[in-house]
FIPA-155735 format. One record per residue (C-alpha): residue number from 0; residue in three letters; x, y, z. Coordinates in steps of 0.1 Angstrom, whole numbers, always signed. Example, Ala and Ser with C-alpha at 12.3 -4.5 7.8 and 13.67 -1.06 7.14 Angstrom:
residues 2
> resi, resn, c1, c2, c3
> 0, ALA, +123, -45, +78
> 1, SER, +137, -11, +71
end
This chain:
residues 584
> resi, resn, c1, c2, c3
> 0, MET, +793, +204, +434
> 1, ARG, +783, +246, +444
> 2, GLU, +760, +262, +418
> 3, LEU, +774, +285, +395
> 4, ARG, +765, +319, +388
> 5, ARG, +743, +326, +357
> 6, ILE, +761, +331, +323
> 7, ASP, +769, +367, +317
> 8, THR, +745, +375, +283
> 9, SER, +757, +407, +274
> 10, PRO, +768, +410, +236
> 11, SER, +804, +414, +246
> 12, SER, +806, +381, +263
> 13, ILE, +787, +361, +235
> 14, GLN, +753, +367, +220
> 15, THR, +725, +367, +239
> 16, ALA, +707, +335, +225
> 17, GLU, +738, +311, +226
> 18, ALA, +742, +324, +264
> 19, GLU, +708, +319, +273
> 20, ARG, +706, +284, +256
> 21, LEU, +734, +274, +274
> 22, THR, +719, +284, +308
> 23, ALA, +690, +265, +304
> 24, LEU, +708, +235, +291
> 25, LEU, +732, +235, +324
> 26, GLU, +701, +241, +345
> 27, GLU, +687, +213, +331
> 28, ALA, +719, +189, +335
> 29, ARG, +725, +199, +371
> 30, ALA, +686, +193, +380
> 31, ALA, +693, +155, +364
> 32, ARG, +726, +148, +382
> 33, ALA, +716, +136, +412
> 34, ASN, +690, +107, +397
> 35, GLU, +695, +107, +361
> 36, ALA, +730, +122, +356
> 37, ARG, +724, +100, +322
> 38, ARG, +707, +127, +309
> 39, GLY, +731, +151, +313
> 40, GLY, +753, +139, +284
> 41, PRO, +735, +149, +258
> 42, LEU, +727, +178, +268
> 43, MET, +761, +191, +274
> 44, GLU, +772, +177, +239
> 45, GLU, +751, +204, +228
> 46, ALA, +764, +231, +254
> 47, LEU, +803, +223, +245
> 48, PRO, +808, +245, +219
> 49, LEU, +786, +274, +231
> 50, ALA, +809, +274, +265
> 51, ARG, +837, +270, +241
> 52, ALA, +827, +301, +227
> 53, LEU, +819, +318, +259
> 54, GLY, +854, +316, +270
> 55, ASP, +849, +309, +305
> 56, SER, +868, +289, +325
> 57, VAL, +846, +284, +355
> 58, THR, +814, +276, +330
> 59, LEU, +833, +251, +308
> 60, ALA, +846, +233, +336
> 61, GLU, +812, +227, +350
> 62, VAL, +799, +217, +309
> 63, LEU, +830, +195, +309
> 64, PHE, +830, +177, +344
> 65, LEU, +784, +171, +336
> 66, LEU, +796, +158, +302
> 67, GLY, +820, +132, +317
> 68, LEU, +794, +123, +343
> 69, GLY, +768, +117, +321
> 70, ARG, +795, +95, +299
> 71, TYR, +807, +79, +331
> 72, VAL, +770, +64, +343
> 73, THR, +763, +47, +311
> 74, GLY, +794, +28, +311
> 75, ASP, +815, +51, +282
> 76, PHE, +845, +53, +298
> 77, LEU, +868, +65, +271
> 78, GLY, +839, +85, +264
> 79, ALA, +845, +101, +296
> 80, PHE, +878, +103, +305
> 81, GLY, +893, +134, +287
> 82, PRO, +860, +159, +294
> 83, LEU, +869, +152, +331
> 84, GLU, +906, +150, +331
> 85, GLU, +899, +187, +309
> 86, ALA, +879, +196, +339
> 87, LEU, +898, +187, +366
> 88, THR, +926, +209, +348
> 89, LEU, +900, +239, +346
> 90, PHE, +889, +237, +381
> 91, THR, +922, +233, +393
> 92, ARG, +934, +268, +372
> 93, VAL, +904, +285, +387
> 94, GLY, +910, +277, +426
> 95, ASP, +875, +254, +429
> 96, VAL, +885, +225, +453
> 97, GLY, +848, +213, +449
> 98, GLY, +852, +206, +413
> 99, GLU, +885, +193, +416
> 100, ALA, +876, +165, +442
> 101, ASP, +842, +160, +420
> 102, THR, +862, +155, +390
> 103, LEU, +887, +132, +408
> 104, MET, +862, +108, +424
> 105, ASN, +844, +102, +389
> 106, LEU, +878, +100, +373
> 107, GLY, +887, +69, +396
> 108, GLY, +855, +51, +385
> 109, VAL, +864, +56, +350
> 110, LEU, +899, +46, +354
> 111, GLY, +891, +17, +375
> 112, GLY, +861, +7, +347
> 113, LEU, +892, +8, +323
> 114, GLY, +916, -18, +342
> 115, ASP, +941, +11, +354
> 116, HIS, +936, +1, +393
> 117, ALA, +968, +19, +404
> 118, GLN, +957, +55, +385
> 119, ALA, +924, +50, +402
> 120, LEU, +933, +45, +433
> 121, GLU, +957, +76, +435
> 122, SER, +928, +98, +417
> 123, LEU, +907, +89, +445
> 124, LEU, +929, +93, +472
> 125, ARG, +933, +127, +458
> 126, ALA, +902, +134, +461
> 127, ARG, +894, +119, +494
> 128, ASP, +918, +143, +504
> 129, ARG, +903, +173, +493
> 130, TYR, +866, +162, +505
> 131, ALA, +884, +159, +538
> 132, ALA, +900, +198, +537
> 133, LEU, +863, +214, +526
> 134, GLY, +847, +191, +555
> 135, HIS, +824, +173, +529
> 136, ALA, +823, +141, +559
> 137, MET, +798, +117, +536
> 138, GLN, +813, +128, +501
> 139, GLU, +845, +122, +520
> 140, ALA, +829, +85, +528
> 141, LYS, +817, +74, +498
> 142, THR, +852, +82, +484
> 143, ALA, +868, +62, +510
> 144, GLN, +841, +31, +501
> 145, HIS, +858, +34, +466
> 146, ILE, +890, +35, +472
> 147, ALA, +882, +3, +498
> 148, VAL, +866, -16, +469
> 149, VAL, +898, -9, +443
> 150, HIS, +916, -29, +473
> 151, ALA, +892, -53, +478
> 152, ASN, +894, -60, +439
> 153, ARG, +934, -61, +437
> 154, GLY, +927, -87, +467
> 155, GLU, +939, -65, +492
> 156, PHE, +913, -70, +522
> 157, GLY, +935, -55, +546
> 158, ALA, +936, -23, +535
> 159, ALA, +903, -25, +522
> 160, LEU, +885, -31, +559
> 161, PRO, +892, +3, +577
> 162, LEU, +884, +20, +550
> 163, HIS, +850, +7, +547
> 164, GLU, +844, +11, +582
> 165, PHE, +853, +48, +582
> 166, ALA, +828, +52, +558
> 167, LEU, +806, +34, +579
> 168, ALA, +811, +53, +609
> 169, ARG, +801, +81, +588
> 170, HIS, +770, +70, +572
> 171, ARG, +758, +57, +610
> 172, GLU, +764, +91, +621
> 173, ALA, +749, +109, +596
> 174, GLY, +718, +85, +597
> 175, HIS, +718, +79, +559
> 176, GLU, +701, +41, +559
> 177, ARG, +714, +39, +524
> 178, GLY, +748, +40, +528
> 179, MET, +750, +23, +561
> 180, GLY, +733, -5, +545
> 181, TYR, +762, -7, +517
> 182, GLY, +786, +0, +545
> 183, LEU, +776, -30, +566
> 184, SER, +776, -54, +532
> 185, TYR, +812, -41, +526
> 186, VAL, +828, -50, +568
> 187, GLY, +811, -78, +567
> 188, ALA, +819, -93, +536
> 189, THR, +852, -80, +539
> 190, ARG, +856, -98, +571
> 191, VAL, +846, -134, +556
> 192, GLU, +874, -125, +531
> 193, LEU, +900, -120, +558
> 194, ALA, +887, -154, +577
> 195, VAL, +889, -172, +548
> 196, ARG, +926, -165, +544
> 197, ALA, +932, -166, +582
> 198, GLY, +917, -203, +578
> 199, ALA, +940, -211, +549
> 200, ARG, +968, -197, +568
> 201, GLY, +958, -225, +598
> 202, ASP, +944, -197, +626
> 203, ALA, +917, -210, +633
> 204, ALA, +904, -186, +663
> 205, ARG, +913, -157, +643
> 206, ALA, +888, -168, +610
> 207, ARG, +862, -180, +635
> 208, ALA, +862, -146, +652
> 209, GLU, +863, -126, +617
> 210, LEU, +830, -150, +608
> 211, GLU, +815, -142, +642
> 212, ALA, +815, -104, +641
> 213, ALA, +808, -106, +602
> 214, LEU, +771, -120, +607
> 215, PRO, +753, -94, +629
> 216, LEU, +765, -68, +602
> 217, LEU, +756, -87, +575
> 218, GLU, +717, -93, +588
> 219, GLU, +717, -57, +596
> 220, ALA, +724, -50, +561
> 221, VAL, +699, -77, +548
> 222, VAL, +668, -57, +577
> 223, ILE, +680, -22, +557
> 224, GLY, +681, -38, +521
> 225, THR, +649, -51, +527
> 226, ARG, +635, -19, +541
> 227, LEU, +645, +0, +510
> 228, ALA, +639, -24, +490
> 229, ASN, +674, -26, +477
> 230, LEU, +674, -60, +462
> 231, ARG, +708, -58, +450
> 232, GLN, +725, -48, +484
> 233, VAL, +698, -80, +497
> 234, ALA, +714, -105, +475
> 235, PHE, +750, -90, +480
> 236, ALA, +745, -93, +522
> 237, ALA, +728, -126, +518
> 238, THR, +755, -146, +499
> 239, ALA, +782, -130, +521
> 240, ALA, +763, -142, +550
> 241, SER, +755, -176, +533
> 242, GLN, +797, -179, +531
> 243, ALA, +801, -172, +568
> 244, GLU, +779, -198, +576
> 245, PHE, +792, -221, +554
> 246, GLU, +827, -215, +568
> 247, LEU, +812, -221, +606
> 248, GLY, +797, -255, +594
> 249, ARG, +762, -246, +599
> 250, MET, +752, -260, +563
> 251, GLU, +713, -255, +572
> 252, ALA, +717, -217, +577
> 253, ALA, +744, -214, +549
> 254, GLU, +711, -230, +524
> 255, GLY, +684, -204, +538
> 256, TRP, +707, -173, +534
> 257, PHE, +719, -188, +497
> 258, SER, +681, -191, +491
> 259, ARG, +668, -159, +503
> 260, ALA, +700, -141, +479
> 261, VAL, +688, -156, +451
> 262, ALA, +651, -149, +457
> 263, ALA, +666, -111, +461
> 264, ALA, +683, -109, +430
> 265, ARG, +657, -127, +408
> 266, GLY, +634, -96, +424
> 267, GLY, +655, -70, +410
> 268, GLU, +664, -88, +382
> 269, ASP, +701, -90, +388
> 270, ARG, +719, -115, +368
> 271, ALA, +752, -102, +383
> 272, THR, +744, -108, +415
> 273, GLU, +724, -140, +411
> 274, ALA, +750, -155, +396
> 275, TYR, +775, -147, +422
> 276, ALA, +753, -161, +448
> 277, ARG, +757, -196, +424
> 278, MET, +790, -191, +421
> 279, GLU, +792, -196, +460
> 280, ALA, +766, -224, +461
> 281, ALA, +789, -236, +437
> 282, ARG, +818, -238, +460
> 283, GLN, +802, -244, +492
> 284, ARG, +787, -280, +470
> 285, ARG, +821, -286, +456
> 286, GLU, +839, -287, +494
> 287, ARG, +808, -310, +506
> 288, GLY, +817, -334, +474
> 289, ASP, +787, -325, +458
> 290, VAL, +803, -324, +423
> 291, ALA, +771, -327, +403
> 292, GLY, +755, -300, +426
> 293, ALA, +786, -277, +422
> 294, LEU, +784, -278, +382
> 295, GLY, +747, -273, +383
> 296, GLU, +754, -239, +404
> 297, LEU, +785, -227, +380
> 298, THR, +763, -239, +344
> 299, ALA, +734, -212, +357
> 300, ALA, +762, -187, +367
> 301, GLN, +771, -190, +334
> 302, LEU, +738, -182, +322
> 303, LEU, +731, -154, +340
> 304, LEU, +765, -139, +336
> 305, ASP, +765, -145, +297
> 306, ALA, +727, -129, +296
> 307, ALA, +742, -98, +318
> 308, GLY, +775, -95, +297
> 309, ALA, +796, -100, +324
> 310, ARG, +829, -116, +306
> 311, HIS, +855, -112, +331
> 312, GLU, +834, -130, +357
> 313, THR, +824, -158, +332
> 314, VAL, +858, -161, +331
> 315, MET, +863, -172, +367
> 316, VAL, +836, -196, +359
> 317, LEU, +850, -213, +333
> 318, ARG, +880, -220, +347
> 319, ASP, +859, -238, +376
> 320, LEU, +836, -256, +354
> 321, VAL, +872, -273, +339
> 322, ASP, +882, -282, +369
> 323, LEU, +852, -298, +382
> 324, HIS, +845, -313, +345
> 325, GLU, +879, -331, +351
> 326, LEU, +871, -338, +385
> 327, ALA, +838, -356, +374
> 328, GLY, +859, -376, +346
> 329, ASP, +842, -359, +317
> 330, THR, +871, -351, +298
> 331, THR, +849, -342, +270
> 332, SER, +832, -314, +290
> 333, ALA, +863, -302, +299
> 334, LEU, +878, -297, +268
> 335, ALA, +850, -280, +254
> 336, ALA, +847, -252, +286
> 337, LEU, +886, -249, +280
> 338, ARG, +881, -239, +246
> 339, GLN, +853, -212, +254
> 340, LEU, +875, -201, +286
> 341, HIS, +906, -195, +259
> 342, THR, +886, -178, +231
> 343, LEU, +872, -155, +259
> 344, GLU, +902, -148, +269
> 345, LEU, +918, -140, +241
> 346, ALA, +891, -118, +235
> 347, LEU, +896, -96, +266
> 348, ARG, +931, -96, +260
> 349, ASP, +928, -79, +226
> 350, GLU, +902, -52, +240
> 351, SER, +922, -46, +270
> 352, ALA, +952, -40, +247
> 353, GLU, +930, -13, +224
> 354, ALA, +918, +0, +256
> 355, ARG, +948, +8, +274
> 356, TRP, +957, +19, +237
> 357, HIS, +927, +48, +233
> 358, LEU, +936, +54, +268
> 359, ALA, +966, +65, +262
> 360, ARG, +958, +85, +229
> 361, ALA, +927, +105, +252
> 362, ARG, +957, +114, +275
> 363, TYR, +971, +126, +247
> 364, ASP, +944, +144, +239
> 365, VAL, +938, +163, +268
> 366, GLU, +970, +173, +278
> 367, LEU, +978, +190, +241
> 368, HIS, +947, +207, +243
> 369, ARG, +959, +221, +277
> 370, LEU, +991, +230, +261
> 371, ARG, +977, +245, +231
> 372, SER, +954, +268, +252
> 373, GLN, +983, +285, +272
> 374, GLU, +997, +296, +240
> 375, LEU, +1032, +285, +254
> 376, GLU, +1047, +267, +219
> 377, GLU, +1079, +260, +227
> 378, LEU, +1063, +242, +260
> 379, VAL, +1043, +227, +233
> 380, GLN, +1067, +213, +210
> 381, GLU, +1086, +200, +240
> 382, ARG, +1060, +183, +262
> 383, THR, +1044, +167, +224
> 384, GLN, +1078, +155, +214
> 385, GLN, +1073, +135, +250
> 386, LEU, +1039, +125, +246
> 387, GLU, +1043, +110, +210
> 388, ALA, +1077, +90, +223
> 389, SER, +1052, +73, +253
> 390, HIS, +1022, +74, +229
> 391, PHE, +1049, +53, +205
> 392, ALA, +1053, +28, +231
> 393, LEU, +1024, +19, +241
> 394, LEU, +1013, +15, +198
> 395, GLU, +1044, -7, +200
> 396, ARG, +1040, -27, +229
> 397, LEU, +1002, -33, +210
> 398, ALA, +1019, -39, +176
> 399, VAL, +1042, -67, +195
> 400, VAL, +1008, -84, +212
> 401, ALA, +996, -83, +174
> 402, GLU, +1030, -95, +162
> 403, PHE, +1035, -121, +192
> 404, ARG, +1011, -146, +180
> 405, ASP, +1026, -154, +143
> 406, ALA, +1065, -150, +154
> 407, GLU, +1080, -169, +173
> 408, THR, +1099, -138, +189
> 409, ALA, +1087, -104, +198
> 410, ASP, +1119, -90, +183
> 411, HIS, +1110, -93, +144
> 412, THR, +1098, -63, +145
> 413, ARG, +1124, -47, +161
> 414, ARG, +1151, -64, +134
> 415, VAL, +1118, -54, +105
> 416, GLY, +1132, -15, +121
> 417, THR, +1165, -22, +122
> 418, LEU, +1170, -35, +86
> 419, ALA, +1144, -11, +69
> 420, ALA, +1170, +17, +85
> 421, LEU, +1200, +6, +71
> 422, LEU, +1187, +0, +33
> 423, ALA, +1174, +36, +35
> 424, GLY, +1208, +50, +48
> 425, HIS, +1226, +29, +22
> 426, LEU, +1201, +48, -2
> 427, GLY, +1209, +82, +15
> 428, VAL, +1175, +89, +30
> 429, PRO, +1184, +116, +57
> 430, GLN, +1193, +107, +91
> 431, GLU, +1168, +125, +107
> 432, GLU, +1138, +102, +86
> 433, VAL, +1162, +72, +87
> 434, ARG, +1156, +80, +130
> 435, MET, +1120, +78, +126
> 436, LEU, +1122, +47, +100
> 437, ARG, +1133, +28, +128
> 438, LEU, +1105, +33, +148
> 439, ALA, +1080, +36, +127
> 440, ALA, +1090, +0, +106
> 441, ARG, +1082, -16, +141
> 442, LEU, +1043, -9, +136
> 443, HIS, +1044, -24, +104
> 444, ASP, +1018, -50, +115
> 445, ILE, +996, -34, +141
> 446, GLY, +971, -43, +123
> 447, LYS, +969, -82, +125
> 448, ILE, +951, -77, +164
> 449, ALA, +921, -75, +142
> 450, VAL, +930, -111, +127
> 451, PRO, +919, -139, +146
> 452, ASP, +943, -164, +156
> 453, ASP, +926, -198, +140
> 454, ILE, +937, -175, +105
> 455, LEU, +965, -159, +117
> 456, LEU, +981, -191, +132
> 457, LYS, +963, -218, +101
> 458, PRO, +992, -243, +95
> 459, GLY, +974, -251, +57
> 460, ARG, +966, -230, +28
> 461, LEU, +942, -202, +31
> 462, THR, +908, -201, +19
> 463, PRO, +901, -174, -4
> 464, ASP, +877, -161, +24
> 465, GLU, +907, -161, +46
> 466, TRP, +932, -147, +25
> 467, THR, +907, -114, +22
> 468, LEU, +908, -110, +57
> 469, ILE, +945, -115, +63
> 470, GLN, +946, -83, +35
> 471, THR, +927, -61, +60
> 472, HIS, +956, -59, +84
> 473, THR, +971, -29, +64
> 474, THR, +940, -8, +62
> 475, VAL, +933, -14, +99
> 476, GLY, +969, -9, +110
> 477, ALA, +965, +22, +89
> 478, GLN, +931, +34, +106
> 479, MET, +948, +28, +141
> 480, LEU, +979, +50, +135
> 481, GLY, +960, +79, +110
> 482, GLY, +949, +114, +124
> 483, ARG, +976, +126, +141
> 484, ASP, +1001, +157, +138
> 485, SER, +1030, +137, +146
> 486, PRO, +1062, +131, +118
> 487, LEU, +1070, +99, +135
> 488, LEU, +1030, +82, +135
> 489, ALA, +1024, +97, +98
> 490, MET, +1053, +75, +84
> 491, ALA, +1043, +46, +107
> 492, GLU, +1006, +55, +94
> 493, GLU, +1019, +54, +55
> 494, ILE, +1040, +18, +59
> 495, ALA, +1013, +0, +78
> 496, TRP, +990, +10, +45
> 497, THR, +1015, +3, +19
> 498, HIS, +1044, -25, +26
> 499, HIS, +1025, -52, +9
> 500, GLU, +1023, -35, -20
> 501, ARG, +1045, -44, -52
> 502, TRP, +1066, -25, -74
> 503, ASP, +1048, -48, -108
> 504, GLY, +1015, -32, -89
> 505, GLU, +999, -69, -81
> 506, GLY, +1004, -64, -38
> 507, TYR, +974, -48, -18
> 508, PRO, +954, -32, -4
> 509, ARG, +956, -5, -31
> 510, GLY, +977, -20, -58
> 511, LEU, +1000, +9, -64
> 512, GLY, +1029, -1, -83
> 513, GLY, +1065, +15, -91
> 514, GLU, +1076, +51, -74
> 515, ASP, +1034, +56, -67
> 516, ILE, +1042, +31, -36
> 517, PRO, +1063, +52, -11
> 518, LEU, +1098, +49, -1
> 519, VAL, +1095, +36, +29
> 520, GLY, +1065, +10, +21
> 521, ARG, +1095, +0, -4
> 522, LEU, +1120, -4, +19
> 523, VAL, +1098, -24, +47
> 524, ALA, +1085, -47, +22
> 525, VAL, +1122, -59, +14
> 526, ALA, +1129, -60, +55
> 527, ASP, +1098, -79, +63
> 528, VAL, +1102, -104, +37
> 529, TYR, +1135, -110, +47
> 530, ASP, +1132, -115, +86
> 531, ALA, +1097, -133, +77
> 532, LEU, +1122, -162, +54
> 533, SER, +1150, -162, +82
> 534, SER, +1126, -168, +110
> 535, VAL, +1106, -198, +121
> 536, ARG, +1073, -194, +121
> 537, PRO, +1043, -217, +131
> 538, TYR, +1040, -233, +98
> 539, LYS, +1078, -230, +87
> 540, ALA, +1109, -238, +91
> 541, ALA, +1134, -208, +92
> 542, TRP, +1153, -207, +54
> 543, PRO, +1195, -208, +52
> 544, LEU, +1210, -169, +45
> 545, ALA, +1217, -179, +10
> 546, GLU, +1180, -192, +1
> 547, VAL, +1165, -162, +17
> 548, VAL, +1188, -139, -6
> 549, GLY, +1177, -160, -36
> 550, GLU, +1144, -155, -30
> 551, ILE, +1144, -115, -28
> 552, GLU, +1167, -115, -62
> 553, ARG, +1141, -132, -80
> 554, GLY, +1113, -107, -69
> 555, VAL, +1137, -81, -85
> 556, GLY, +1114, -59, -107
> 557, THR, +1077, -75, -100
> 558, ARG, +1074, -77, -62
> 559, PHE, +1103, -53, -49
> 560, ASP, +1123, -21, -62
> 561, PRO, +1153, -27, -80
> 562, ARG, +1169, +1, -60
> 563, VAL, +1154, -12, -26
> 564, VAL, +1176, -48, -32
> 565, GLY, +1204, -37, -45
> 566, ALA, +1213, -20, -15
> 567, PHE, +1203, -49, +2
> 568, LEU, +1228, -68, -14
> 569, ASP, +1255, -44, -10
> 570, LEU, +1244, -50, +31
> 571, ILE, +1249, -83, +29
> 572, GLY, +1284, -82, +8
> 573, THR, +1299, -60, +32
> 574, GLY, +1288, -81, +57
> 575, ARG, +1265, -54, +73
> 576, TRP, +1238, -78, +76
> 577, PRO, +1230, -99, +91
> 578, PRO, +1240, -84, +127
> 579, GLY, +1269, -112, +144
> 580, GLU, +1278, -119, +109
> 581, GLY, +1305, -86, +109
> 582, GLY, +1271, -61, +107
> 583, SER, +1255, -38, +134
end
């Protein structure tokens, strides 16, 4: 990125001492960018309020970019997203195409790290277009390589190959050895993957041609990586070469490359890359009929991935371990691996849902800040409503993930919202609030995302500790929904926090009683109990309507607000509830 002009230190713009401090922070972060970008994060944390006070869009854009970059390189993808998005808006506004390109490339990496590969690809393609327009060949090549990696992660090796070849050609032209080494590794490994797929289709000639083309590239990559002491690149290329030799039927050569890959990975203390090599070795041993050898390699790979914290890759290893243990007739070990796999997949699923929620929230914050900074109040209101709807939809999906484990159908949340809204309308609540309640009530149990399955789905009586943990879903849900300038989400927060309070003050989490409990909490309390009793759950059958009504009547004045129960009985008596029995 280009050097920016020195900041104006005149009193008319900002106090001289503060401006000089901002200049010093920026200069230090710029110097660290090439090799120690992580240092820029803390420096820009201090610089950001100074840059905002200065009011200069160019300076603020650079501060936000360096802040986002510093967080990105330390793996804080969510923390990086907001500053980079805001920086992109500012670079676009001031017409800084280079700044746009740099920001878009890093945003692509951030979005890929958050699992949003489609948006990552869009961001990287936009970055490549801008680098091409500026004539920045090396940056264009690096971006093409990133785009190819996204395609490869999606299994689109045919789309990845020409991009890797383009990047390799640019690095060769520039005599950039490190880039050449990675380019050769990527092109060779991609050709090996294409060969495997050609072989699976029965196209042996195409498979052999791809393998024969791949090997010289991988050999050259190993030579360059060895010369530059880039042990990760050596290990990666040697593993791909081992796979190529194995597919060509040259077992001794394949073993030799495997040994070289492991030695390089260990030399670089790179556990994840060694695990990648051992996963390939396990595949080869399995195809040769050496099940015990394959199990040994996979077990070693799992230990390495656990130590590296590479949990997504561990899922792949566990799946293969289940198959191999079954193949070996060891059902006990297969079941143990299956349990580990199930636990890990559930944890990753929940983390993925939470990450998507945080990403949506970050996008919401960035867009709202942009709109407010333009002082277009009418547009802010319109866009806020649109963003609120999008944000709510994401939260609702997360609530369904939480509820789906606990109810036979994900429709539970919608039924609770519908009944709560009908009760509110019957009690004369204004129609705008009824409309909001119909939506907000769907999020009443969103906090259950934090309750483990073995407790939430337990068929027997809960222990006191387990019951205490179940009760935390109210406060967790309120925390997830809190901190927003949104009447809809404020209502949802209130419901999540209070729908398990009781009229007699014996509920949780705060022991509120009577009209100290917000009306929306009292309404959802009745709607939730009705639907829970009338639906199938893992630990019970659905109750008949008459028994459900009787149970709710018995709670009048103790568990439930008498007025709300009265409205409920009116809906039942007039046939407006349940749906399908004359109701709506």
